[in-house]
MIPALO-451501 format. One record per residue: x, y, z of N, C-alpha, C in turn; residue number from 1. Coordinates in steps of 0.02 Angstrom, whole numbers. Atoms other than C-alpha are relative to their C-alpha. Layout:
BEGIN
n.X  n.Y  n.Z  ca.X  ca.Y  ca.Z  c.X  c.Y  c.Z  n
X  Y  Z  X  Y  Z  X  Y  Z  NUM
...
***
This chain:
BEGIN
n.X  n.Y  n.Z  ca.X  ca.Y  ca.Z  c.X  c.Y  c.Z  n
60  39  -21  11770  2219  11180  -55  53  14  1
55  -56  -21  11689  2371  11265  -34  32  -60  2
24  -34  53  11680  2463  11105  -49  -38  -44  3
53  46  37  11596  2320  11006  -65  -13  41  4
63  13  -44  11479  2287  11151  -51  54  -4  5
30  -58  1  11428  2465  11162  -33  13  -63  6
22  -11  78  11400  2486  10968  -60  -53  -6  7
53  45  20  11296  2327  10958  -47  -14  56  8
40  6  -58  11216  2337  11131  -10  -74  16  9
2  72  -18  11264  2148  11158  63  -23  35  10
-56  14  -41  11376  2067  11284  47  -41  -48  11
-57  23  35  11546  2018  11206  54  -21  48  12
-58  24  -30  11700  1917  11258  50  -27  -40  13
-60  39  34  11863  1840  11200  31  -49  52  14
-32  58  -30  11930  1680  11256  62  -16  -42  15
-54  20  20  12101  1610  11231  -11  -66  -44  16
15  65  36  12131  1454  11118  -25  -65  54  17
24  47  -52  12101  1354  11279  -63  10  31  18
63  -20  -22  11938  1429  11307  6  29  73  19
8  -26  -60  11988  1530  11455  -7  73  -18  20
11  -63  7  11926  1707  11480  63  49  -11  21
-58  -52  4  12044  1852  11415  -31  66  21  22
35  -69  -12  11921  2001  11413  -70  -11  -11  23
77  5  6  11736  2032  11429  -29  68  12  24
33  -72  3  11619  2185  11405  -48  -7  63  25
56  -5  -43  11480  2242  11520  -53  -42  -25  26
60  39  24  11319  2140  11508  -58  54  -19  27
57  -43  23  11160  2212  11430  -65  -44  11  28
59  35  -12  11035  2090  11516  -6  -61  -43  29
1  66  50  11083  1948  11385  41  -56  28  30
-55  47  -19  11205  1858  11487  -41  -73  24  31
29  58  -22  11175  1671  11531  43  -28  45  32
-42  25  -54  11244  1560  11663  70  -13  -26  33
-67  21  25  11389  1494  11555  51  68  3  34
-47  -60  10  11450  1682  11526  13  20  77  35
-8  -19  -72  11426  1724  11711  57  -39  39  36
-50  43  -20  11526  1571  11763  65  14  -26  37
-53  -16  36  11656  1617  11634  31  53  30  38
-30  -69  -19  11680  1794  11699  20  -10  81  39
-15  6  -65  11679  1733  11885  63  -48  12  40
-54  46  -5  11795  1586  11869  58  4  -48  41
-44  -10  48  11893  1647  11723  17  -70  -48  42
-4  58  37  11861  1477  11643  -69  -34  0  43
61  33  5  11721  1358  11592  15  -79  12  44
-20  65  -20  11700  1176  11652  25  -44  -62  45
-36  35  50  11802  1046  11558  -41  -43  -52  46
34  41  47  11658  950  11489  -40  50  -56  47
18  -52  41  11588  1123  11411  52  15  -51  48
-62  -10  52  11767  1150  11333  -1  -55  -47  49
4  51  49  11754  981  11258  -54  6  -46  50
52  -4  46  11587  1007  11195  11  53  -55  51
-10  -55  46  11634  1170  11108  54  -24  -55  52
-48  24  42  11788  1082  11040  -26  -44  -56  53
39  50  47  11680  946  10956  -30  39  -53  54
22  -29  52  11603  1077  10848  56  26  -55  55
-49  -22  48  11768  1103  10769  19  75  -4  56
-16  -76  5  11788  1296  10809  69  9  -10  57
-71  -16  11  11977  1278  10809  19  3  -75  58
-20  13  65  11970  1247  10618  -45  62  -36  59
44  -50  38  11840  1395  10581  46  55  -28  60
-38  -53  26  11911  1536  10479  -52  57  -5  61
41  -55  10  11748  1650  10482  -57  -9  67  62
44  7  -60  11616  1689  10618  -57  -51  -27  63
55  48  10  11474  1554  10642  -37  -6  69  64
47  7  -67  11334  1521  10765  9  -70  34  65
-7  69  -44  11370  1388  10900  -67  -8  44  66
52  24  -42  11234  1292  10975  20  -52  55  67
-32  49  -55  11276  1214  11147  -57  -44  25  68
56  41  -26  11109  1127  11172  -15  21  67  69
22  -21  -67  11046  1116  11349  63  6  55  70
-41  -9  -57  11208  1136  11435  6  64  40  71
4  -61  -36  11184  1258  11574  -46  47  -34  72
44  -40  31  11045  1326  11474  30  49  -41  73
-47  -58  35  11173  1413  11365  -43  30  -61  74
38  -37  47  11112  1543  11249  41  -12  -63  75
-35  2  61  11158  1525  11058  52  56  -3  76
-59  -51  0  11324  1629  11026  31  -3  -68  77
-40  -3  52  11416  1696  10881  75  -16  23  78
-70  24  -5  11590  1618  10877  42  34  -56  79
-43  -31  50  11723  1733  10783  71  -27  14  80
-59  14  -8  11889  1648  10772  48  71  -4  81
-43  -59  2  12030  1769  10820  72  -28  -29  82
-62  23  23  12175  1740  10706  46  57  -25  83
-48  -46  29  12335  1825  10643  53  -37  -44  84
-46  42  36  12444  1764  10502  -15  -73  -2  85
26  69  1  12340  1605  10509  1  -40  64  86
-1  31  -61  12372  1571  10687  -50  8  39  87
50  -2  -46  12229  1536  10807  23  35  72  88
-13  -36  -67  12238  1656  10955  -47  0  50  89
58  4  -38  12068  1634  11021  -65  6  -30  90
69  -6  32  11881  1663  11000  -34  59  33  91
40  -57  -16  11770  1813  10998  -69  -25  8  92
69  24  -6  11596  1776  11070  -55  57  7  93
47  -52  -6  11433  1876  11053  -66  -45  13  94
66  39  -12  11277  1813  11137  -57  24  -44  95
60  -3  52  11121  1794  11020  -63  -16  28  96
59  32  -38  10977  1763  11143  -65  -5  -54  97
65  -1  42  10844  1820  11021  9  -17  -71  98
-8  23  71  10919  1751  10864  -5  59  -56  99
9  -67  53  10923  1934  10781  61  25  -24  100
-58  -23  23  11102  1950  10738  -1  12  -72  101
-3  -9  69  11118  2042  10577  57  -2  -35  102
-63  5  35  11244  2027  10441  50  55  19  103
-38  -49  -23  11309  2191  10484  41  -5  72  104
-27  16  -69  11329  2143  10668  52  -55  -4  105
-45  58  14  11416  1981  10613  71  27  -32  106
-63  -30  34  11536  2081  10502  32  44  51  107
-33  -42  -63  11574  2198  10656  40  -46  34  108
-38  43  -45  11617  2053  10757  62  -37  -32  109
-50  11  44  11728  1994  10618  60  42  -5  110
-48  -53  11  11815  2153  10598  32  12  81  111
-29  -3  -72  11841  2160  10803  49  -57  11  112
-40  64  -10  11910  1980  10797  71  12  -38  113
-63  -14  27  12049  2037  10669  31  45  40  114
-30  -49  -33  12087  2186  10776  34  -28  61  115
-16  28  -60  12098  2084  10930  66  -50  -16  116
-49  50  11  12208  1949  10838  75  41  -17  117
-56  -39  5  12335  2091  10798  27  8  63  118
-23  -15  -70  12346  2139  10984  32  -67  33  119
-16  70  -33  12358  1954  11045  70  -23  -44  120
-69  22  36  12494  1921  10908  59  35  22  121
-56  -30  -21  12603  2054  10965  17  -20  72  122
-19  34  -75  12581  1990  11145  29  -63  4  123
-28  69  3  12617  1819  11092  77  14  -14  124
-74  -2  13  12786  1872  11010  35  22  57  125
-41  -25  -58  12837  1966  11167  6  -59  45  126
5  58  -46  12781  1815  11269  54  -56  -23  127
-45  58  19  12879  1693  11162  76  24  7  128
-70  -24  -8  13035  1804  11163  23  -14  68  129
-15  9  -65  13025  1807  11351  1  -74  26  130
5  73  -15  12985  1622  11363  71  -35  -20  131
-66  32  25  13137  1576  11250  58  26  51  132
-60  -29  -46  13252  1687  11367  5  -37  67  133
13  32  -73  13179  1609  11530  20  -73  -10  134
-14  76  7  13193  1427  11456  76  -10  -8  135
-78  3  1  13383  1468  11411  23  -5  60  136
-34  -9  -60  13419  1517  11581  -13  -61  43  137
21  57  -34  13325  1362  11650  45  -51  -12  138
-45  59  31  13427  1240  11544  74  17  32  139
-69  -15  -34  13591  1334  11612  -1  -13  72  140
0  7  -69  13532  1327  11784  11  -76  27  141
-17  73  -21  13546  1132  11780  54  -29  -36  142
-59  24  43  13705  1126  11677  52  -39  43  143
-48  31  -41  13839  1011  11732  62  43  17  144
-55  -52  -10  13960  1166  11718  -22  41  56  145
13  -48  -62  13968  1256  11891  0  71  -25  146
4  -66  20  14013  1422  11799  -61  21  -37  147
54  -15  38  13861  1410  11681  -65  3  57  148
55  -1  -52  13747  1371  11831  -2  66  43  149
-8  -61  -36  13818  1521  11926  -24  65  -41  150
21  -54  49  13788  1638  11776  -83  1  -3  151
68  5  -1  13611  1572  11766  -33  27  61  152
25  -30  -76  13571  1618  11955  10  65  -7  153
0  -69  3  13638  1788  11915  -61  26  -48  154
56  -22  52  13522  1805  11757  -71  -9  33  155
69  12  -27  13374  1743  11856  -15  58  40  156
10  -55  -41  13401  1875  11986  -10  63  -34  157
12  -49  40  13417  2005  11845  -67  3  -20  158
66  -2  42  13267  1959  11765  -53  15  59  159
51  -11  -47  13172  1977  11930  -64  -48  -1  160
46  46  9  13083  1815  11910  -41  -21  64  161
31  20  -65  13043  1784  12093  -4  65  45  162
8  -55  -40  12980  1892  12224  53  1  61  163
-47  6  -50  13091  1942  12372  -20  -33  61  164
17  39  -54  13099  1841  12525  14  -72  -19  165
-20  64  -1  13138  1661  12556  -47  -37  -50  166
37  42  47  13079  1535  12421  13  -74  2  167
-13  64  7  13062  1354  12399  -7  -23  -74  168
-5  26  69  13108  1264  12231  -6  -64  -8  169
14  70  2  13046  1105  12171  -10  -17  -77  170
-6  18  71  13074  1021  12001  -53  -58  -11  171
45  55  19  12933  915  11923  17  -18  -75  172
-26  11  67  12998  821  11771  -60  -39  -32  173
46  35  39  12890  746  11631  25  -31  -57  174
-24  47  54  12922  608  11513  -65  -39  -28  175
54  38  32  12806  531  11385  17  -67  -11  176
1  80  7  12765  345  11388  -29  -13  -62  177
22  22  61  12737  269  11220  -3  -73  -7  178
-5  67  16  12682  94  11171  37  -16  -59  179
-30  9  70  12759  123  10997  72  37  11  180
-70  -24  -4  12951  144  11017  20  49  -60  181
-14  -44  55  12953  227  10848  -35  66  -6  182
34  -57  0  12835  368  10890  38  56  37  183
-31  -54  -38  12906  531  10928  -53  55  5  184
52  -50  -20  12795  654  11012  20  76  -26  185
-15  -61  36  12783  827  10932  8  46  74  186
-16  -46  -65  12853  960  11063  -57  50  5  187
48  -45  -13  12714  1082  11027  -62  -24  34  188
58  28  -38  12582  957  11099  21  -10  81  189
-33  -1  -72  12687  929  11261  4  61  22  190
-3  -60  -18  12719  1108  11268  -70  28  31  191
66  -26  -12  12535  1157  11265  -28  -34  62  192
12  31  -54  12504  1022  11392  24  23  65  193
-42  -26  -59  12641  1078  11512  -35  70  18  194
22  -70  -10  12572  1257  11498  -70  -11  32  195
62  13  -36  12400  1188  11550  4  -18  68  196
-14  22  -66  12470  1103  11705  26  59  41  197
-21  -62  -26  12565  1262  11739  -56  43  28  198
46  -47  -27  12403  1356  11764  -32  -21  57  199
27  23  -68  12362  1257  11922  36  43  46  200
-40  -38  -47  12498  1367  12001  -16  64  -6  201
32  -55  -3  12406  1520  12037  37  57  43  202
-33  -54  -43  12494  1621  12177  72  -1  4  203
-60  9  -1  12668  1568  12151  34  3  -74  204
-38  1  68  12801  1562  12004  9  -73  -23  205
-13  71  30  12814  1417  11884  35  17  -64  206
-39  -7  62  12939  1411  11737  8  -67  -26  207
-2  66  26  12944  1275  11610  46  -6  -63  208
-52  21  59  13065  1195  11486  -22  -68  -38  209
18  63  38  13019  1074  11348  51  -16  -52  210
-44  23  59  13118  969  11224  -31  -71  -22  211
18  67  29  13037  832  11109  -45  -42  51  212
51  43  -36  12948  701  11225  16  15  73  213
-9  -9  -77  13015  779  11395  -7  79  7  214
13  -68  -21  12986  935  11487  9  2  85  215
-1  -9  -74  13011  1001  11671  -27  75  21  216
30  -55  -17  12931  1130  11771  38  17  75  217
-26  -19  -60  13016  1229  11908  -47  47  40  218
42  -29  -40  12899  1274  12048  40  43  49  219
-32  -34  -43  12957  1422  12146  -57  37  50  220
60  -7  -48  12839  1451  12307  26  24  58  221
-16  -24  -63  12837  1529  12469  -4  -63  52  222
10  56  -37  12793  1358  12543  7  -61  -57  223
1  64  38  12838  1182  12481  -69  -23  -39  224
67  27  36  12708  1113  12352  -29  -56  40  225
35  53  -37  12573  1007  12432  -3  -59  -55  226
8  53  51  12536  833  12355  -53  14  -45  227
57  -12  42  12371  898  12302  14  43  -61  228
-16  -44  50  12451  1037  12200  38  -37  -58  229
-35  44  49  12576  915  12117  -50  -46  -39  230
42  41  29  12438  788  12076  -48  42  -49  231
39  -41  46  12332  935  12002  38  12  -57  232
-36  -20  62  12472  992  11886  9  -73  -41  233
-11  58  39  12497  812  11830  -58  -23  -29  234
66  15  29  12315  771  11802  -16  50  -59  235
12  -47  55  12300  932  11695  44  -10  -61  236
-47  24  49  12452  891  11591  -28  -57  -37  237
18  65  31  12392  721  11558  -68  1  -47  238
67  -6  32  12216  767  11517  14  47  -65  239
-16  -48  57  12276  910  11398  33  -37  -56  240
-40  39  46  12404  789  11319  -40  -47  -37  241
39  49  35  12289  651  11284  -47  27  -52  242
53  -29  45  12155  768  11213  32  22  -62  243
-36  -23  59  12294  836  11091  24  -53  -37  244
-31  43  36  12373  681  11038  -43  -67  -23  245
44  56  19  12240  547  11041  39  -62  -21  246
-47  58  24  12384  416  11034  10  -39  67  247
-14  52  -59  12447  278  11149  56  34  53  248
-57  -26  -50  12574  396  11229  -30  33  58  249
18  -22  -64  12555  433  11409  56  27  35  250
-56  -42  -36  12653  564  11513  6  -36  73  251
-11  28  -57  12737  500  11670  34  60  37  252
-24  -57  -38  12806  623  11811  48  -23  48  253
-47  7  -53  12949  631  11931  6  65  35  254
-2  -62  -31  12954  750  12074  70  0  40  255
-69  -10  -33  13125  804  12146  -16  27  66  256
3  -19  -63  13158  852  12320  -4  77  1  257
0  -67  -1  13118  1032  12364  60  37  40  258
-65  -29  -28  13268  1144  12397  -13  75  15  259
8  -62  -26  13296  1317  12474  32  56  -37  260
-40  -49  38  13426  1394  12360  1  -15  -79  261
3  9  76  13439  1416  12171  58  -47  -15  262
-54  45  19  13608  1335  12166  -8  -75  22  263
16  62  -13  13524  1181  12230  -48  -36  -43  264
47  21  51  13396  1166  12087  29  -60  -39  265
-27  57  42  13511  1054  11987  -6  -66  35  266
4  67  -43  13507  923  12126  -77  -20  -5  267
68  13  2  13315  932  12122  -21  -24  -63  268
14  14  70  13312  922  11929  26  -70  -11  269
-25  57  13  13426  779  11926  -38  -66  28  270
40  60  -24  13322  671  12044  -66  5  -23  271
66  1  30  13163  729  11968  6  -40  -60  272
1  43  64  13220  654  11794  6  -67  15  273
0  74  -22  13268  497  11887  -53  -34  20  274
65  13  -17  13109  488  11963  -47  -19  -49  275
36  6  57  13016  509  11806  23  -62  -36  276
-18  59  35  13119  374  11723  -17  -62  39  277
16  61  -32  13090  257  11861  -76  -7  -4  278
75  3  18  12895  289  11836  -12  -34  -61  279
15  21  69  12916  255  11651  20  -79  3  280
-27  65  3  13012  92  11685  -37  -52  49  281
37  46  -48  12922  25  11843  -70  38  21  282
69  -33  -14  12735  84  11845  -20  -5  77  283
21  10  -63  12714  16  12014  21  48  43  284
-17  -49  -54  12809  152  12102  -39  60  3  285
43  -52  -10  12678  279  12071  1  48  -60  286
-10  -55  58  12645  430  11953  -44  57  20  287
-71  -10  5  12700  549  11998  40  -31  57  288
-44  35  -43  12850  464  12064  41  47  36  289
-28  -56  -34  12919  562  12206  61  -24  33  290
-73  21  -27  13107  556  12251  -2  2  74  291
1  2  -76  13131  505  12436  -56  -63  13  292
44  47  -14  12996  371  12413  4  -58  -50  293
-16  53  51  13069  252  12277  37  -52  30  294
-36  60  -26  13161  137  12397  66  -9  -35  295
-58  24  23  13301  40  12319  14  30  -75  296
-6  -27  73  13263  115  12145  39  59  -10  297
-47  -69  2  13343  282  12191  71  -11  -6  298
-64  19  22  13503  186  12184  12  -41  -58  299
-4  37  56  13475  66  12052  -11  33  -62  300
8  -46  57  13418  196  11930  52  36  -30  301
-56  -23  14  13579  268  11931  47  -32  -42  302
-39  45  26  13658  123  11855  -17  9  -84  303
11  7  67  13688  122  11661  -35  -56  -25  304
38  55  21  13581  4  11558  37  -64  2  305
-44  53  12  13725  -108  11513  27  -35  74  306
-23  28  -66  13791  -116  11695  -62  -37  40  307
63  30  -30  13612  -153  11758  -10  -62  -25  308
10  69  24  13598  -297  11642  45  -48  17  309
-55  43  -28  13761  -371  11691  -14  -11  72  310
12  13  -84  13723  -348  11884  -71  -50  7  311
61  38  -14  13550  -430  11859  9  -73  -11  312
-9  74  14  13620  -592  11798  36  -29  55  313
-19  26  -60  13650  -652  11974  5  -76  -11  314
13  78  2  13694  -846  11990  -68  -25  27  315
52  21  -26  13546  -858  12100  -66  -2  -46  316
48  -14  51  13427  -791  11974  6  -39  -68  317
-18  34  55  13505  -877  11831  -21  -66  10  318
19  63  -12  13480  -1039  11915  -80  -9  8  319
73  0  -10  13301  -994  11960  -28  1  -78  320
33  -2  70  13266  -958  11773  9  -62  -37  321
-11  66  37  13341  -1116  11709  -40  -59  26  322
39  50  -31  13241  -1221  11831  -79  18  0  323
68  -27  -2  13082  -1123  11803  -25  31  -66  324
19  -20  66  13016  -1134  11627  -66  50  -7  325
63  -44  6  12848  -1047  11661  1  67  48  326
-10  -57  -43  12917  -915  11784  -40  4  66  327
43  3  -54  12813  -976  11927  45  20  64  328
-35  -11  -55  12955  -969  12050  23  66  11  329
-26  -70  -8  13026  -799  12010  -62  39  17  330
62  -37  -15  12841  -736  12017  -16  -13  69  331
10  16  -69  12819  -817  12181  48  35  46  332
-50  -33  -41  12978  -744  12258  -10  66  -2  333
12  -71  11  12940  -576  12191  -55  25  45  334
52  -22  -33  12766  -569  12259  14  -10  77  335
-20  19  -67  12833  -649  12428  37  65  29  336
-35  -52  -21  12953  -500  12447  -47  66  -3  337
34  -63  6  12839  -368  12385  -59  3  57  338
45  5  -55  12718  -422  12531  32  -3  67  339
-38  -10  -53  12850  -401  12650  19  -64  40  340
-19  58  -22  12880  -585  12672  -58  -33  44  341
52  30  -34  12704  -619  12731  -34  -59  -48  342
22  57  39  12653  -797  12673  -79  12  -11  343
67  -6  7  12470  -764  12699  -19  50  -54  344
11  -52  49  12467  -601  12594  19  -18  -68  345
-24  30  68  12581  -683  12454  -49  -52  -28  346
47  51  27  12467  -832  12443  -65  22  -30  347
61  -30  22  12316  -723  12429  8  30  -75  348
-27  -39  64  12402  -618  12291  6  -45  -52  349
-20  49  57  12453  -774  12187  -62  -34  -9  350
63  53  8  12277  -863  12223  18  -67  4  351
-18  75  -3  12358  -1017  12283  0  -10  72  352
-2  16  -74  12354  -1107  12442  57  1  36  353
-74  -17  -32  12482  -1071  12575  44  -51  2  354
-47  58  2  12547  -1246  12569  34  0  -66  355
-28  -4  72  12582  -1222  12381  55  48  3  356
-51  -49  -12  12674  -1065  12430  56  -26  34  357
-63  30  -43  12784  -1146  12556  34  -51  -41  358
-36  45  39  12818  -1286  12437  46  33  -58  359
-39  -39  48  12877  -1161  12304  62  35  35  360
-58  -31  -35  12986  -1069  12434  54  -41  17  361
-42  53  -19  13065  -1226  12485  46  -20  -65  362
-27  14  55  13099  -1260  12299  53  47  -16  363
-43  -51  10  13171  -1090  12279  75  0  38  364
-59  8  -38  13292  -1118  12423  49  -53  -23  365
-39  52  29  13349  -1280  12348  41  28  -58  366
-31  -23  59  13387  -1209  12180  57  47  8  367
-46  -54  -9  13474  -1052  12242  52  -8  46  368
-45  13  -55  13563  -1128  12386  -5  57  57  369
11  -63  -50  13492  -972  12485  -43  -23  61  370
50  7  -51  13399  -978  12650  -41  64  24  371
48  -52  -5  13246  -868  12661  -4  30  77  372
-1  -22  -65  13267  -849  12849  59  30  20  373
-61  -38  -11  13441  -775  12830  -6  68  -31  374
14  -61  28  13433  -590  12810  42  25  -58  375
-39  -15  59  13585  -573  12693  -20  -38  -55  376
28  40  58  13516  -712  12578  -65  33  -25  377
66  -30  16  13347  -625  12584  21  71  -46  378
-13  -65  37  13430  -456  12529  36  -16  -72  379
-40  19  65  13540  -539  12392  -60  -22  -50  380
52  26  52  13386  -624  12313  -49  70  -20  381
44  -55  13  13272  -464  12333  32  47  -40  382
-33  -54  44  13402  -346  12265  12  -21  -73  383
-16  41  59  13441  -469  12122  -76  3  -43  384
58  -6  37  13248  -464  12079  -14  72  -26  385
3  -75  19  13249  -273  12079  45  19  -55  386
-44  -9  47  13395  -269  11966  -26  -31  -68  387
21  32  59  13317  -393  11848  -63  34  -21  388
57  -33  19  13147  -297  11839  28  64  -34  389
-23  -61  33  13244  -137  11791  27  -14  -70  390
-32  14  60  13353  -227  11664  -57  -20  -54  391
51  18  47  13196  -299  11581  -32  60  -25  392
36  -57  18  13112  -124  11579  39  38  -52  393
-37  -38  47  13264  -47  11495  -1  -42  -62  394
-7  27  67  13266  -185  11362  -62  7  -36  395
75  -13  36  13077  -156  11325  -2  76  -18  396
1  -73  10  13113  32  11322  63  23  -17  397
-74  -18  13  13276  56  11230  14  68  -20  398
-6  -71  7  13248  241  11200  -2  32  65  399
1  -33  -61  13241  273  11384  79  13  19  400
-68  -7  -20  13401  353  11446  -1  54  53  401
***
């Protein structure tokens, strides 16, 4: 970039495919606010990134002038795609404030983009080999086999992946939600989105593993992750994934407990995956779903779908379903429990008079033979409803496992 900029006496820069700055030359008095912000922040605002992408630059095969209109008073700039073996590796930018770029200067930018493509391609190959190695170790780290997990811990230490000193490890699991059960997400889209989310972790270590419609991140930090950091990672993954797929698929997240030793990561992973599955089946638990905040679902989600379906067919609920053609009684009981047994709140949520609510509750007691003032009876009904909701969710999402 320095060589090109000095030769042409114009500011030059290279961004990665995600429009994040990789390299920039010194300025020659032609810099605009967008370039300054890019250098200072190592990125540009998401709305500007989206605007750049709407011009189809990812499909360009030769340099062209990009007009960004009035966004930040942006100067027109030459965009030369950086490619190697047909793979897009970034974009080379030359500012063109006075509109006097010559054909020779455009050609020079194209040649520099080719040279940069070779450099970035080599870097990509090294990074992919390293990533594949680390991902293999990650998978072994959560293996059911104790010996394999032990070897993975030794391999991680040999790789020097973490700094010296006490560390906290947390697993964030990602799973794709899809309204179309026959739709299979492409792994490359999920991987790109997860890498975008991992970029929110700046001062610590994050390792990722992806497989089809699922992925997980291992956060290794000096301090346990804040809720803000986890939410930021999830938001970035969701935004990037939706931008890539433009489909009905939506990612959900599960956060495992933070542990202090590598040999405990398998436990955080297992619980993170269960939390993500709970978020997929029961949207009301939150997204990200955090293990330790899921209440009875932390126990119920461990049941196999067939066992869950069988357990949900309690005599109480079967009797309610038979006596409740429109589902009013089951909906009333669910709402009543969801509001902690408060008649006022339940009636408000159902948009019915409190007298109507009491009438339905008496009907429920008569049909089930249960007394809602008895703690054991309330527990049996409440647990039955939770089992029923999970069983229905599994039935509607047969590919969830």
